[in-house]
C-alpha positions as CSV (number, residue, x, y, z in Angstrom):
1,X,7.1,5.2,-3.1
2,X,5.1,4.0,-5.9
3,X,1.3,3.4,-4.8
4,X,-1.3,2.7,-6.7
5,X,-5.3,2.3,-6.1
6,X,-7.9,-0.3,-8.4
7,X,-11.6,-0.6,-7.5
8,X,-14.2,-2.3,-9.5
9,X,-17.0,-0.3,-10.7
10,X,-20.5,-1.2,-12.8
11,X,-22.4,2.6,-14.0
12,X,-22.1,4.3,-10.3
13,X,-20.2,7.1,-11.8
14,X,-21.4,9.5,-9.1
15,X,-19.2,7.2,-6.8
16,X,-16.8,6.5,-9.6
17,X,-15.9,10.0,-10.3
18,X,-15.4,10.8,-6.3
19,X,-13.2,7.9,-6.1
20,X,-11.1,9.4,-9.3
21,X,-10.6,12.9,-8.0
22,X,-9.8,11.7,-4.4
23,X,-7.2,9.3,-5.2
24,X,-5.5,11.2,-9.1
25,X,-5.1,14.3,-6.5
26,X,-3.1,11.9,-4.3
27,X,-1.5,9.6,-6.6
28,X,-2.0,10.7,-10.0
29,X,-4.1,9.8,-12.6
30,X,-1.5,7.6,-14.2
31,X,-1.6,5.0,-10.9
32,X,-5.0,4.2,-10.9
33,X,-6.9,1.1,-12.6
34,X,-10.7,0.8,-12.6
35,X,-12.0,-2.6,-13.3
36,X,-15.6,-1.8,-15.5
37,X,-17.7,-4.8,-14.4
38,X,-19.0,-4.3,-17.6
39,X,-18.3,-2.1,-20.8
40,X,-19.4,1.4,-20.3
41,X,-18.2,4.2,-22.8
42,X,-18.6,7.0,-20.3
43,X,-15.5,6.2,-17.9
44,X,-12.6,7.0,-19.9
45,X,-14.4,10.6,-20.0
46,X,-15.0,10.3,-16.0
47,X,-11.3,9.1,-15.3
48,X,-8.8,10.4,-17.4
49,X,-5.1,9.2,-17.7
50,X,-6.5,6.2,-15.8
51,X,-6.1,2.5,-16.7
52,X,-9.6,0.9,-17.6
53,X,-10.0,-2.5,-17.7
54,X,-13.1,-3.9,-18.9
55,X,-14.3,-7.6,-17.6
56,X,-17.7,-9.7,-18.9
57,X,-20.7,-8.6,-17.4
58,X,-22.4,-12.1,-19.3
59,X,-22.8,-14.4,-15.6
60,X,-23.7,-12.9,-12.0
61,X,-23.7,-16.1,-10.1
62,X,-21.3,-15.6,-7.2
63,X,-21.5,-12.4,-7.3
64,X,-18.7,-10.8,-4.7
65,X,-16.9,-14.5,-4.6
66,X,-16.4,-13.5,-8.7
67,X,-15.0,-10.2,-8.4
68,X,-12.6,-11.2,-5.1
69,X,-11.4,-13.4,-7.8
70,X,-10.6,-10.7,-10.6
71,X,-9.4,-8.5,-8.5
72,X,-7.3,-10.5,-5.8
73,X,-5.4,-11.6,-9.6
74,X,-5.1,-8.3,-10.9
75,X,-4.1,-6.9,-7.6
76,X,-1.3,-9.6,-7.1
77,X,0.2,-9.0,-10.6
78,X,0.2,-5.2,-9.6
79,X,2.1,-5.8,-6.3
80,X,5.1,-7.1,-8.4
81,X,5.0,-3.4,-9.8
82,X,4.1,-1.0,-7.0
83,X,5.2,-1.4,-3.3
84,X,2.0,-1.2,-2.3
85,X,-1.7,-1.6,-4.0
86,X,-5.1,0.4,-2.6
87,X,-8.1,-1.1,-3.2
88,X,-11.5,0.6,-2.3
89,X,-15.2,0.0,-3.8
90,X,-15.5,3.5,-5.6
91,X,-17.8,4.8,-2.9
92,X,-15.0,4.4,-0.5
93,X,-12.7,7.4,0.1
94,X,-9.8,6.6,2.4
95,X,-8.6,10.2,4.4
96,X,-6.4,10.3,6.6
97,X,-5.4,13.1,9.6
98,X,-3.1,15.7,8.4
99,X,-2.0,16.1,12.1
100,X,-1.1,12.5,11.9
101,X,0.2,12.1,8.2
102,X,1.1,14.3,5.5
103,X,0.5,11.8,2.8
104,X,-0.1,7.8,1.7
105,X,3.4,7.7,1.4
106,X,4.2,8.7,4.8
107,X,1.7,6.5,6.4
108,X,2.5,3.7,4.1
109,X,6.0,3.7,4.6
110,X,6.2,3.4,8.6
111,X,3.9,-0.2,7.8
112,X,6.1,-3.1,9.5
113,X,3.0,-5.5,8.4
114,X,1.8,-5.9,4.7
115,X,-1.9,-4.9,5.0
116,X,-3.1,-1.7,6.8
117,X,-6.9,-1.3,7.7
118,X,-8.8,1.6,8.2
119,X,-11.2,2.8,10.7
120,X,-15.0,2.7,8.8
121,X,-17.7,5.2,8.7
122,X,-20.6,6.3,6.8
123,X,-20.7,9.4,5.7
124,X,-24.9,11.0,5.6
125,X,-26.9,13.7,3.8
126,X,-28.5,15.0,6.5
127,X,-32.1,16.7,5.4
128,X,-30.7,20.4,6.1
129,X,-27.7,19.5,3.8
130,X,-27.4,21.7,0.6
131,X,-27.9,19.3,-2.8
132,X,-24.2,18.7,-4.0
133,X,-23.2,20.7,-7.2
134,X,-22.3,18.6,-10.1
135,X,-18.6,17.3,-9.8
136,X,-17.8,18.4,-6.2
137,X,-16.3,16.7,-3.7
138,X,-18.6,14.9,-1.4
139,X,-17.0,16.0,1.9
140,X,-17.4,19.6,0.6
141,X,-21.3,19.7,2.3
142,X,-21.3,16.6,4.1
143,X,-19.9,16.1,7.6
144,X,-22.7,14.2,9.6
145,X,-21.0,10.7,10.0
146,X,-21.6,7.2,12.2
147,X,-18.9,5.0,12.8
148,X,-19.3,1.0,10.9
149,X,-17.1,-2.0,12.1
150,X,-18.4,-3.4,8.9
151,X,-16.6,-0.8,7.2
152,X,-13.4,-0.9,9.2
153,X,-11.7,-2.6,6.0
154,X,-8.6,-3.7,5.1
155,X,-7.3,-1.4,2.6
156,X,-3.8,-1.5,1.5
157,X,-1.7,-4.8,1.0
158,X,1.8,-5.4,-0.4
159,X,3.1,-9.1,-1.5
160,X,0.4,-10.6,-3.4
161,X,-1.6,-10.5,-0.1
162,X,-5.6,-11.3,-1.3
163,X,-8.5,-8.9,-0.2
164,X,-11.4,-11.0,1.1
165,X,-14.4,-10.4,3.3
166,X,-13.4,-6.8,4.1
167,X,-10.6,-8.4,5.7
168,X,-7.5,-10.0,4.4
169,X,-6.9,-13.4,3.3
170,X,-3.8,-15.1,5.5
171,X,-2.7,-19.2,5.9
172,X,-4.3,-20.7,9.1
173,X,-0.9,-20.8,10.9
174,X,-0.4,-17.1,10.5
175,X,-4.1,-16.2,10.6
176,X,-3.8,-16.9,14.4
177,X,-1.5,-14.5,15.6
178,X,-1.8,-11.7,12.7
179,X,-2.5,-8.4,14.2
180,X,-5.3,-6.1,12.4
181,X,-2.7,-3.6,12.1
182,X,-5.3,-0.1,12.4
183,X,-2.9,3.0,13.1
184,X,-4.8,6.1,14.6
185,X,-6.0,8.7,12.0
186,X,-6.6,6.8,9.1
187,X,-10.7,6.7,7.9
188,X,-12.4,5.0,5.2
189,X,-15.3,7.5,4.5
190,X,-18.3,5.3,3.0
191,X,-19.8,7.6,0.4
192,X,-23.6,5.5,0.2
193,X,-25.6,7.6,2.5
194,X,-23.7,10.6,0.8
195,X,-25.5,11.3,-1.8
196,X,-29.7,10.5,-1.7
197,X,-30.1,10.9,-5.7
198,X,-26.8,8.9,-6.5
199,X,-28.0,6.5,-4.0
200,X,-31.6,5.9,-5.9
201,X,-30.0,5.9,-9.2
202,X,-27.1,3.0,-7.8
203,X,-30.1,1.2,-5.7
204,X,-31.7,0.4,-9.4
205,X,-28.6,-1.9,-10.2
206,X,-28.5,-3.4,-7.0
207,X,-31.4,-4.8,-7.4
208,X,-31.1,-5.9,-10.3
209,X,-28.3,-8.2,-9.3
210,X,-29.7,-9.4,-6.4
211,X,-32.7,-10.4,-8.0
212,X,-31.1,-12.1,-11.8
213,X,-32.2,-15.1,-10.0
214,X,-28.5,-16.9,-9.8
215,X,-26.6,-18.1,-7.0
216,X,-24.2,-16.4,-4.4
217,X,-25.8,-13.2,-5.0
218,X,-26.0,-10.2,-2.6
219,X,-28.5,-10.5,0.4
220,X,-31.4,-8.5,1.9
221,X,-30.0,-5.1,1.6
222,X,-29.7,-5.1,-2.3
223,X,-32.6,-7.1,-2.7
224,X,-34.8,-4.4,-1.0
225,X,-32.3,-1.8,-1.3
226,X,-35.0,1.2,-0.6
227,X,-36.2,-0.5,2.4
228,X,-32.4,-0.6,4.0
229,X,-32.0,3.1,2.6
230,X,-35.1,4.1,4.7
231,X,-34.2,2.4,7.8
232,X,-30.6,3.9,7.8
233,X,-31.1,7.3,7.7
234,X,-33.9,6.7,10.3
235,X,-32.2,5.2,12.7
236,X,-28.9,8.0,12.3
237,X,-31.7,10.8,13.0
238,X,-32.0,8.7,16.1
239,X,-28.9,8.7,17.1
240,X,-27.2,11.0,19.9
241,X,-24.2,13.2,18.9
242,X,-21.0,13.5,20.3
243,X,-18.1,15.1,19.8
244,X,-15.8,13.5,17.2
245,X,-12.4,13.1,19.4
246,X,-14.9,11.0,21.8
247,X,-16.2,8.7,19.1
248,X,-13.0,8.9,16.8
249,X,-11.4,6.8,20.2
250,X,-14.2,4.9,21.0
251,X,-14.5,3.3,18.0
252,X,-11.1,2.5,17.7
253,X,-10.5,0.8,20.6
254,X,-13.8,-1.2,20.3
255,X,-12.9,-2.3,16.8
256,X,-8.9,-3.1,17.3
257,X,-9.6,-5.3,20.5
258,X,-11.0,-8.5,19.2
259,X,-10.6,-8.6,15.7
260,X,-12.6,-11.8,13.5
261,X,-10.3,-14.7,13.1
262,X,-12.4,-16.9,10.8
263,X,-9.7,-20.1,10.1
264,X,-12.6,-21.4,7.3
265,X,-12.7,-18.7,5.2
266,X,-9.0,-18.0,6.2
267,X,-9.9,-14.4,6.9
268,X,-8.7,-11.4,9.7
269,X,-11.3,-8.7,9.7
270,X,-13.0,-6.3,12.1
271,X,-16.2,-7.1,14.0
272,X,-19.5,-6.0,12.7
273,X,-20.3,-3.4,15.4
274,X,-22.9,-0.9,15.3
275,X,-22.4,2.4,16.7
276,X,-25.0,4.3,18.6
277,X,-23.8,7.8,18.1
278,X,-23.4,10.0,15.4
279,X,-20.6,12.9,15.0
280,X,-19.2,15.4,12.9
281,X,-15.9,14.5,10.5
282,X,-13.6,17.2,10.8
283,X,-12.8,20.1,8.4
284,X,-9.4,18.7,8.4
285,X,-9.8,15.1,7.5
286,X,-13.1,15.9,4.8
287,X,-9.9,18.2,3.1
288,X,-7.6,15.5,3.1
């Protein structure tokens, strides 16, 4: 089975190195496609053997919509060559439970539908966590986590289906009955909060984009990223700690129970559920 992975990035070098190392290990560097939203000479060294495409960064109006249009067009083309296309942000790693799946081919080869979702979780740097060594996998030393409906995203598609608003774009007639396929043991590890030093660096670019004065730009979390960061970490530390198995089972049941079917935008996605307990990511999943 031929599987590729695609992401779009601007200057978020730490996250991109995590993305590259993870997917290159599972898919091979030659099957990775990095779309640089603006020229960046550092990318060939960060992603040796990957395919790098640069698109202009001369306008930021309609930021998310523009990025979706670029990526969905490229993704559709890749879908003519590959059996499945994996698409995540640079700070998102799809991790499989090795007790259930041996590889991406094992999981995706068993799917009857043309899109797969993952159970999202924020991986968090705790106050007592050791610093991350340069180039070390984030999940080697970061195990604090909280599940997230927002990041329970569609991440793998075939037959040219577009990814939109953390979900999948579908025709209205299909949207009414199409299932949200989220197999057990499939997780999207969101690394935004896993490295506080890298987050502060990337927040500078988020603030520049959100406050650039155009239309259709990201909202408050990018306009005031330091405030959003402080609120997230403070809330995480206030959550009660619950066992992984119980948290994962509860999150899977709630995320898949009543997905959002938005006929106006033609999107199937998970509800933006906030969970009230933190947990510890098991070693077997962190090592995937």
